[in-house]
N, C-alpha and C positions, 0 to 999 in steps of 0.2 A: 504494499500500500504506500509506504514512504517513498519507494523507488518511482511509482506511478506518479506521485505527487511532485517529485523533483523533476521528472520529465515534462510534466505539464507546465511548471513554472518556467522552466527553460524555454518551452515552445512559446509560452506567452510572452516572454521577454523578447524573444526573437521576432514575434509577430508585432509588438507594440514599438519597437526601436530599430527600424531599418536603417541602412546606410543613408545618410543625408545627401542631397543635392549639394555640390560644391561649385563655387564660382571659379572661372577662369581669371587669369591676371587682368584682362580688359573689362571684367565685370559684366560682359555682355552675353556670354555663352556658357552654357554649363555642360560638364563632361557627362557622357551616359551614365545612367545610375538606375537602380530599380525603381519601380513605381512606389509611392508611398502607400503603406497599408491605411485603412481607415484611422483616423486620429483617435488616439485614446482619451476620450472625454468622460466625464462621469455619467454623461447621458448614455453613451455606448455601453459602459459597464453595467449600468442598472438595467437598461433595456434587454441586453443580450445575456444576462446573468453571467458575465465573465468578470474575472478578477484580475487585476493588473500584476499580481504576484508581488505586492508592495504592502507590508505590514501598515504603513501609515494610511492606506485606503480604508481601514476599518472605520475609522471616525465618519468618512463620508458615507460608507455603506449604511452605518447605523442611522445617520441623519436621514437618508433616503428612506430606509425602512419605517422610521418614525413618522416621516410625511406620508407615506403610503398608508400606514395605520390610521393616521388622523383622517386622511381622506375616506378610508373605508368606514370609519365611525360616523362621519357626517353623512355619507351615502346619499340618499334620496332627499334628506332635509336640505341639501345643497341647491336643488333645482328650485325651491320654494323661497329662496332668500335672494332678493335683488342685488345686494352687495356682492354675493358669489356669482351670479349670473352675468353681472356687468361690471367687472372690475375695470380699473382705469386703463389697464393694459390687457389686451386680448390674451386669453390662454390657449388659443390655437397657435401651432407652429407655421413657420414659412413653408411654402410649397415648392416642389422641384419644378424647374421650368427650363425652355429652351432644348428640349430633348431633341436629338438627331443621330441618324445611323451613319456608320462610315460607308464608304462606296461599295464594299463587298458584303455588308451586312454582319461582319463579325463583331464589331463593337457598337455601342451607343454611348453617347456623352450626355450629360445633362448638368444644370446648375443647381446647387442645392446648399443649404445650411442647416444644421440641427437646431433644435428648439433653443438651447442654451445660447447659441451664437447668433440669435435673431437681431441683435443689434448691429451686426456686421453685414458685409456682402457675402454673396454666395461663392462657393469653391466649385471646381470642375471634378465631376466624378465620371468614372468609366465602368460600364457594364459589358462583360464578356458573354456573348450569346452562347458560346460553347461550353463554358464551365458554369454559367449561371451566377458568377461572383460580381460583385460591385465594389469598387474601391475609389477612394478619394485620392486625386493625384495632385491638388494643390492645397496650400495651406499658408499661414503666415511665414512659417520657417523655409518653405519651399521658395516664396516669393521674396524672402527677405535678402536674397543674393542680388537682387535687382532693385528693390524699392526700400526706400528710407522709412516710409510709413509703415511697411510690413515688419521691419527690423524693430521699430518702436513697439509695436503691438507684441512681438514675440518677446521682447525684453520685459515688458510690462507684465505678461502673463508668467514668465519665468520668475519674476520677483514675487508676484502673488502667490505662485506655488511654493516658493520658499518660506514665505511668512505663514502659510497655511500648513507648514510642516509636511508637505508633500514629497520634498526632496531631500536626499541623504547628503551628508557631509562630503562625500566624494564628488558632488556636483557644484559645491559652492565656489570652487575657484575659476571655473571657466565661465565667463560672461560674455565671451566675444564670438560666439559661434555664428551669430547673425550679423557681425559688423560689415561694413562695406569693404574694410581692408582684407577679408578673408582671400587668400591668394592660393594658387594652385600648389606653392611651395609648402604652406601651411598644411594643405590636404595631403600632400606626400608625406610630411612629417606625420600626420594623423595615421596614414597607412603603415608607417614603420612602428607605431606604437604596439604594445602587446594587445591582445584581445580585450583584457580588462579595460585598459584605457580607452580603446575604440568603443567599447560598450558604454562607458561612462560619458564620452562625448556625444554619442547619439542619444543617450538617455537624456542628457541635458537638453539637446537640440529639440527632443520631443516635447519636454516641458514648456517650450516656447509655444506649442499649440494647445496646452492645457487650459480649459475653460472653467471659471469657478461658477457655482450656483448663482451668485448674484451679479454676474457680469452684465446682464441685460440692464440692470439698474444703475450701472456705473456709467453715467453720460459723460463724466470728466476724463475717463480712461481714453487711450487712442483707439481709433475705429479702423478695423481692417476693411479696406474697400473691396477686395476680393476680385473676382472674375466678371466682366461685364458681358461678354459674348464669345462665341467661338465658331468656327466654320471647318467642316471636314474637307479634306482634299478629294478631288474626283478620281484620284488614281492610286493613292497610297493611304496607309493607315497613319495620317498625321493631320494635325490641324492648326489653324491660325486662331490665336487667342487674343482678345483684347482685355487689357487690365490698366486702369488708371489712364485710358486715353491712348495706350500704346500697343503696338502689335508684337506678339511672341509667337515663336514656332515650336510646337511640340510633336516630337517624332516618337511614336510607339514602336518599339523594336522587340522582336521575339528572340531571345538568346538561345533558347532550346526548343525547336519547333516540336520536338516529341512531348514536351511538357508546355501546354498552352498557357499556363498561368505564369510562366517565368519571363515576364516582360522587362524591358528597360525603357527608360523615359529620357529623351534628350530635348533640352529647353534651350533655346537661343532667343535673344531679344533682337528684333528687327527694327524698331524705331525708338527714338527717344527725343520727343519734341514737346513743345507746351500747348500745341494744338490737338484737340481730340480728333481721332479718325473715325470715319464712318464708311459704310457701304463695303466692308471688307470682303473680298471674294477671291478665290483661287482662280487663276487662268484655266481654261477648259482642260488642257493637258497637264495640269499640275506643276508646270514649269516654273511658275512664280504666282504673283498675286497682284490685285489692284486694289485701291482704297481711294476714298475722297477725303480731301483735307483743305479746309477753307472752300474755295470755289473750284479746286482743281481735282482732276481724276489722274491718278499716277499709277504706274505699273513698275513692279520690280521683278526682275528674273533671278532666281535663286543662283548664287554663285557669280554673279555679275555686279560690278560697282555701279552701273548705270541706273538712274531713276528716270523713267521717261514720263512726261506729261501727255496724256492721251486726248484729253479734251481740246478739240480745235477751236481756234478763234471763231465766235459766233457773231452773227449780224445783229443789228437793232438792239443791242444791249440785252440780249437773251442769257439766261443761265440755265446751266443743266440741273435738272431736278431728279433724274433717275436714269440708269443705264442697264444694258443687259448685253454680254458679250456672246457672239454666236458660237455654237458648239465646236466648230472647226478653228475657233480662235483667230480668224482671219478679218473679221468685221465686227461692228458694234452697232447697236440701235440705241438711241437715247431720246429723252423727252426734255424739252425745254419750256420755259415759262417767262414771260415778260409782262409786268403790270403795265396797263396803258396809262399814261400820265393824265391826270385831271379826273379819273374815275375814283369811285369809293367814297366813303363817308368819313367825315372827321368828327362825328359825333362822340361825346364822351357823357357819362352819367357820374353823379357825385355819390360817393360813400362816405358816410360820417364816421369818424373814429372817436370814441368816447373814453379812450384809455388814459388821457392826460388831464391835466387840471381843467383845461377848456377844450371843447370838442374841436376837431380838426377835419377838414374835408379833403379828400383825395379824388381824383379823377380817373375813371376806368373808360378805356375805348369801348365802344359798342356800336353794332350795326343792327338796325331793327328793320322790320319788313318794308316800311315806306321810305327808307334811306336810299340814295343812290348806291348800286352795287359796285364792288370793285370789279374791273373787267380785265381779263388776262388774254394775251395770245399764247397760245400753246403750239408748238411744233414738234414733230418727229423727224429725225434724221438718221439715215443710213450712212454709216462711215466705213468705207473700204480702206483698210489700213495697209500701207506699202512698207518700204524700207525708211526707217526713221533717219538714217543718216543722210540719205539723199532727199528726204522730206517728200517722197512721193505718197499721195493719198488721194482719196476721192470722197468728198462730202456732199450728200444730196438730201435736200429737205423733201421728204415725200408726203407730208401732211401738215396742214396748218388750220387752226380754228380759233375762234374768239369765244371764250367762256364769259357769259354775261349774268348768269344766275348762280347763287350759291351752292346749289346741288348739282351743277353740271360736273361730269365725271370723265376723265381720261386716265389710263393707266400705262405704264411702259410696256411695249409690245414683247410677245413671246416669239421665239425663233422655231422655225421648222427643224426637225432632226438633221436635215441636209444643209442647212445654214443658207438657204436661198430665199426664204420668205420670212416675213413677219405678220403677225395679226394682232389686232388691238380692237377695243370697242369704245364708243363714246356714248354719253347719255346727255340728252338735251332737255333740261328741265322745262323750259317753255312750252314744249309740245309732247313731252313725255315719251320721245322716241329714243330706242336704241339702235345704233348702227354699228356693224361689224365691217372692218376694213382689213384689206390685205395690201402689202406692198412687197415686191420681189424685184430681183436683180437677175441680169443675163450675162453669161461670160461670153464674150465674142471671139470667133476666129481660133478658137481653141476649146477642146472639150474640158470638162470640169477637172479630170484628173490631171491634165497638163497644167491647168490653172493652178491646181493645188501645188503641183511640183514647182511651178515657177514662183509662187508665194513663199514656199518653203526655202527655195534658194535665196529669197530676199529675207530670210529669217522670220518672216511672218510677224515682224514687230510694228507697233504702232508709232506713227510719227506725227509731229505737228504740223498742221496745215496753214500756210501763210496765205490768208484770204483777206488781210486788212485792206489791201489796194482794192479788192473788189467792193468793199463797203464804202469807199471814198466817193463813189459816184452819187450816193445819197438816194439810191432807188430802193426805197423801203419794201417794195413788193417783189423785188428780184429773187426767184427761187433758184436761180443758177449760181452755184457757189463752186468755182473750179479753178484750179491753179494750172500753169502750164505743164507741170509735171503729171497732172491728173490724166492727160491724154494718153500717157504711156500705160495706164491702167485700163486694159480693154474690157471695161465692165459698163454694162448699161443698167441704170437704174430707173425703175418706172414709179411713177407717183401713185400713191396708195388709192386703191378703188373700193368702193362700198360693194359688198358682196351680200349683204342681207340687212334688213331693216324691220324692226317690228315695234308696236306699241307696247309701252310698259304700263300695264294696268294692275299694278300691285302694290307692295309695300314700299315705303320711302327709302328703306335702307338696301333694297335689292340691287340697285344699279351699281353700288360700289363693290358689290361681290362679283360681278360678271368679268371674268378674265378668260378670254378665249385661248385654247391650246390646240396644238396640231396633234393629229394621230400619225401613226407610223408611215402612212403613205405620203406625208408631205403635203398633203392636199386637203383633206377634211379636218374638220375643227370641231372640238368639244367646247361647250360653254354653259353656265348657269343661267337660267331664266325662270321667271315666275308665270310662264303662259298658260300653265294648266291650273294655276290658282295656289300652287306650292312651289317651294324652290327645288327644281329638278334639274338634271343633266340633259342636254340636247346635243345632237350631232348635226352639223351643217356640212353639205357639200356645196361648196362655192361654185363649181362648174355648172350645177343646175339650180343653185340657189334653194335646194331641198332641205328640209329639217326634220329630223326624227327625234321623238322624245325618247331617251334612253331608260330613265327611271320614271316610275309612276307610283301613285298611291297618295293618300292623305297623310302624308308625313313630308319631312324636308330633308334634303341632302346638301352637304357643305363640302366642297373639295378640299383636300389636303394637297396632293400632289399627282402628277402623273408618272407611272413607273418609267424607268430607264428606256424600255422598248416602245413607250407610247402606244401600248395596247390595252393598258389598264389604268383606271385612276383609283387611288385611295381617297376615301372621304369619310366623314361622320354624319350621322343622322339619327333620326327619330323613328325609324321604321318599326321597332319592336313596341315602343310606347311614348306618347308625348311627353312623359315625364322623365324619359331616359335618354341617354346618348350612347350610341355604339359606333364602332368603327368598321368600315366595310371595304370590299374590294369590288370595284365595278368593272365588267367587261365592256370595252368601249365599241364592240361589235354587235352584241346583242342585249346589252343593258343588264346582263346578269349581276344580281347583287349577292354577294358573299359575306356573311357577318364573320369578322375576325376576332371580336371580343367574346368573352365567355360568360361573365356574371351579370346579374340584374343591378343596373345602377347607371351612374353616368361617367363616362370616360372623356376626360378633358385634356385638351393640348395634346392630342396624339402625335406620335411619330411613328412611321411604318418603315421598316427596312426595305430596300429596292426590290426584292422579290416577294415580299409580304409574309415571310415566315416568321417574323417577330414584330410585336408591337410594344411600344412604351407609352404610358398615359397615366394621368392623375385620375385615380378612381375614387369615387365616393358614393355611398348610398347610406339611407337612414339605418343607424347601427353600426356603421364603419365610417371613420373620419377619412378624409382626403390623404391618400398616400399615393407615391409613384409605384406602379405595378409593371411587370413584364409578363407579356402574354405570348404564348406559342399556339397559334390557331390549330395546328395539326393535332396536338394532343390535349388541347383545352386547359393547358396549365396557366396559372394566374398567381405569379409570384410577387409578393410585396417586397419592395426595395428600401423604402424609407421608414422610419419610424419618428414621426414629426411632432407629436403632441404628448404633453404630460398627462399623468393619470387623471387629474381633475377634469381635463377636457374629455376624456372618455366617459367619465362618470357623469358629466352634466349633458351628455348627448345620447343617453340611452332611450329616451322616449322616442317612439316612432308615431308619426301622425297618420291618420286614416285618410286615404285618397277617395275622392268622390267626383261624380260627374252629374249634370243635370242638363235638360234641354231648356233653351230660352224660348221666349214667344214665337220665335221664327224656325225654331227647330235645330238651331246650332247646338252643338255639344259644348258645354262650358265645364272647365275643370277646376277643381279645388281640393283643399286639404283642411283637415281639422283635428282639434283636441277636444276632448270631452271631460267632464268631472268624473272622478271615480264612481260616484254613487248616480250617475246619470240613468235615467230610463226614458223611453220614448213617450211617455206621458207627462213629463215634466214640462214646465214652462220657464226655461232658464233665460237669462239675458244672453244676447248674441253680440260678439264683437268681430267685425269683419276687418281685415287688412287687405287694401288694394293698392296696386299701382296703376295699371290700366293703360299705360302709353307704350308707344313702340320704342324699342331700344336696339342697338346694333345687333345683327345677326339673329341669334336664338335666345335673346334675354327675355326670361320670364319668371315668375315668382313659384309656380306650382311645378316644381321639379324635385326629383329624388335627391336626397342628400343636402338640401339647402338649410344651413344652421344660421340663419339670419336673425339679427336682434329682434325685429318687429314680427316676422312670420313663424319664428320658431320658439325663441326662449320667451319672449313676452306673452305669446299665445298660449305656450304651455303653463306659464306661471299663472295667468289668470283663469285658466280652465281649472288647474289643481289646487290652486290656493283659494280662489273665490267662487268656483263653481260656474264659471261662464262656459258657454259653447263658443270656441274661437275658430274661426275660419279665415283662410286666405283664398282669394278667388281671382282667376284671370278672365276678365270679360273680354268682349271684342275691343280692339285698340291695342291688345298686346302682341308682341312679336313672337314668332316661332310657330304660329298656327295657321300660317298661309296668308296670302295677300288680302283676302277679305277682312281678316281680324286686323292685320297691321295698317291698313289704310282707312280703318273704320271711322277714324276721328276727322278726317278731311272734310271741311265745311259743316260739320255737326259736332265738334268736340265735346266729348263728355256725354252726350245723349245716348249712344248705343251702350256706353259702360253702365249708365244709370238704369237703363232697361234691364240689362243683364243681372245687375245687382238686386234690382226689385224682384225679379223672377227667382233669384236665388234665395232671398229672404222667405219668400212664400214657400219655396220648395223645403227649405230648412224648418220652417214653422210646421208644415204637414209632416215631415218624416223625422225630425231630430230634436224634439222636445223643445223648441225655442218659443219664448214669449213675443207675440208680434207687438206688443206694447213697450218693449225693452231692447231696442236694436241700436247698437252704436257701431261706428267704423272709424278707422284711421288710416292716414297714407302720408307719404312724403314727396315733395316736388310734384310730378304729375299726379301722384296719389293724393297730395295735399289739395290740389285743384279739384281732383275728382270727388274728395270728401265733401268739400263746399258745395260743388255742382248738385250732388245727391241731397244735402241738407236744404238747399235752396229750392230745388224743383221737386222733390219728393219728401216734403217735411212731415207727412203722415206716416211715412214708412221707416224714416231715419230720425232717431230721437236724439242722439248724442254723436257729436263728431270731434275729432281731433285732426286739425289740418296743418301740416308741416310745410312750410317754405313752398306754398302753392303759386304758380304763375297765373294769378287771377286776371291779368290784363295781358292778353298774348301779343298785342302790338307793342308791348315794351320788351318782348323777349327776343333773343337773338334770331336774325333772319334765316340762318341755315336751318334750324330746327323748325321754326314756325312756318316758314313757306313750304316746306315739304310735309308737314305733319298736320297743321291747323287750316290753312286755307290759302286762297289766291290773294295777291296784294298787288298794289301799284305804287309806283314811286311818287311820293308826296301825298299819298292818301293812306289814312289809317283804317284800311279795310278790316283789319283783324280786330278792331275795337268792338265789332258787333258780337264777339265772343267773350267779352269782359263779363266777369261776375258781379260787378257793382250794380247794375240795375236789378239783379235777382236777389241781392242779399236781404231786401225788405221782407222776403218770404220766409225768413227763418222762423221756426217755431220752437225747435229743441234747443240744446245747449251745445255751444261750440267754443272750442279752445283753439286759438290761433297761435302757432308756434313759428318763430323765425330767428335767424341770426341777423343782427343789425349790420354786420359787415359782409353780408352775402352779395358777392359780385356776379352770381349766376342768375338766380331769381331774386329781383331786387326787393329789399326789405320794404320800399315805398308801396309796393303792391298790397302788402298786408296792412300797412297804415291806411291805404286808401279804402280797402274793403270794411276795415274797422271804422272808419269815419262814416262809411254808408250805413253801417250797422247802427251806429249811435244816432245818425239823422233819422233812421226808421224806428227809433225808440226801442232798440233791441240791447240796451245796456245791460239788462239782467240775464240775457241769453248769451252774451259773449264774454270770453276772457282772453287776455294776452298772456303769453309766456315766451319772454324775450331772452336771447343771449346778447348781451351788450358787446362781446368780443368775438362773437361766433360767426363762422362763414355758412356755406350752403348745408354743411352736414352739422352745424353747431360746433362743439369742441372748444369753444372759449370758456366762459364761466360755466356753461351748461355742458357737463359730460353726459354720457350715455346713462349712467346710473341716475343722474338728476332728472334727466328727460322721462325715464320710465317711473321714477317715483311720483312725478307730477301726473303722468298718465292715470297710474293706479288711483291715486287720490281723486282725480277728477272723475273717472269712471265710477268709482264706489259712491261717490256723492250723488251722481246724476242717474246711474243705472241701478245702484243698489248692489248688495251681495247676490251671489249666485245661487242661493237656495231657491228651489222651484216655487213658483207663484203660490201654490196651494199651500206649501209649508209656511211662507210667508204669512198668508191669511190666517192660518191656525196659530201661528205664534202671536199675530196681532190681537187675535180673539183671547189668547190666554193672558196677553198683556193687559187686556181691558179687564178680564176677570180679576187679575192681580191687583190692578188700580182700584176696582170696586172693593175688593177685600181690604185694601189699604184704607179706603175711605171710611168703611164700617169700623176698622180698628181705631181710626182717629176719633169717630164719633164716640165709640165706647169709652176711650180714654178721657175725652172731655167731660163725659157725664160723670165718670168716676170722680174726676178732680172736682167736679161741682158739688157732688155729694159729700166729698171730704171737706170742702170748704163750709158747706152748710152745717 
């Protein structure tokens, strides 16, 4: 037994303290080293039941056990305590994000940080699909060789570990492992030391990644910025990583192919500048990379000292806003934009700040529906790149358009697999038309293979295009931009042609999701559209302008990416149920839909490997908190890779709401979820509390979804049901996204009306089937939901008796034009057309009790909207019907003086005063009758007492 214990301790020490990455003399490149294992934080030890092999860990383990015992003792009482449900800082941990697979599907990388490190940035983690293992490959001590800030964090953590008694005396002497002057000579000396010294050095370095229990509360300590983004190579198992605005190259090496887990990691720093980089991409053949810095697009070839600027000089003051390199690396397509002088609005609105002794005003820019809109000239260019040293290139503008409305849409085009065509779509808000375009080029006097060979002889590099002389003629509309050298590039570029046009008669958010892509034949195009009433994939043959719908049904599909062969598309959608999200493989020939995910719930932010054998996604369902999972569709395995949340988060999310549906007056199916009191029966007459949003949000945003642990629709709903006996429901009426175009566009020219109808129908259904008192109906909502609450209180005062309206845009002509002109109604410059949807004229109809809530520094929905509706209520004599609850320093989500706890304490008090406790109406009547009998008995007792006193006095 003792021998087994010794082996276990040795194995754990080897696992916890691997060889550290060491800096080279110039500080920019690291020698090959093993990948770091997962960092040994207390969180990992506790969650995995593993011990660090360190006697000093006992104190920490006992503390964790004590906290766990305390949480278990509180158990269910926690969910009925507002202070426990709404702490100042969330008890949920950070989510993994940025998941992506390597070109061969062997690895997947993602960004993540454990719960204890939630104050810091995320690190890069690597998942091996062959072994099923996941490991952390960056940390403060890894990045310390490059970044001063990371060294400061590692030093701070080591010092705290020492003060906490976590480090033994052998480690006290070496404080310089993460200093900038770590050199290769020092590393060589380390290698010459005996094993004990090497172990101590690595042991000390690992303590630089140790995180204390109270780290998240230590706002004065240095913060580790972590990794911002990464991009896999298209040809090798390596990636470009962005950290603190600079680029690094990570090469993953397999030292022993027969042992797939034996990887090495080579890190080199590629940039060191004061400007942040963006748009980092590998060159299609993996030979180098491109990035944007300032207004320039730059290319670097690995092993070369030359940095080339790819973006050519552009006419008319245009600036590049996005680009895409062709698959063969010979050309580029990019999008430019130019604001037309003299257009747009200079309107500002005033926000009043009451933080100082005297109020101060600040101005916030705002464009509303009646303002002149900013107009932009947008253009698409094809850029044929020649020899950069001879500056031979060809630039052709293939499309130009003027965007005049806030919701006009154009995206960077996509290339065909053979690099000869691009396709893109535009949306014109004025006429609700979507048009799909193509532009292509022709290689003259030589076949394409010869042209490719010629381009390869010229190195296929991008060059700058001298076209400034062409701009000197002042011809603003000249589409011909060509140098003398361009004539040597025997390539003909045709202007983009419209190949299909259709009326978009659906939700306001769908046009921004339409991104045409080519199929494998380089001719046909797949795109998303709402032509059937739901978001589905369609296939276009431009030759015949013929369209086939690929996926069908009363659900929605959202593309993720096309596979490398351009024969299948990976997508997520709601085919299984409207409350869930799954990942699918779609055949682009017959529309066949294959589900790749396995469990019932929501798979969010999914990544699929190139051939579809593996999926990484964040998974959540009621009863399980959000975690990153790896799925193998072939054998239906579902492996959890992260452990993000403390025990208290799991304890407070045990309740599972009940999903329901009902038909509205028109026959539409309306979805909802509810909590009921423990002693509920169908014959009760309980107070009803409805939470609603009711407005359209981007893509699939809705409230009635599996695994939504929101404050209003989960925690407060459960609290009011279990603590005070209410029936609490969340309802997605028409107007909500994710249920098809009819729902998402329902508010246009009739904002709030369809929602009010569906909510009234819901109240009637709940009264009939779920023990609800029709005379005690309350509702609440925020933002659009705050508007909807007031709309229901003013237009259906006999159905809704109590309302809490948070930050509602009661005057839509004061809201931002991008949202209001696409969602609320048509408008004209200089005319306040949307004023007809103001709630001010309706406020006089209020009969029940209304609480208006707003942050006074809200720059999204202006606080003045609430002031004006409050004034209208006072003018109508409703001063006893309305209350104000204001956050003097709060924004759109409050968060100033009014925290989440303060908000729901106020809600609870207001509801109990005006809707009463949750006992069934019959029980209340019996209690009142008993109270009356009790009062009568008291009166009789008082009479007898007085009579007795009188008799004594006589």
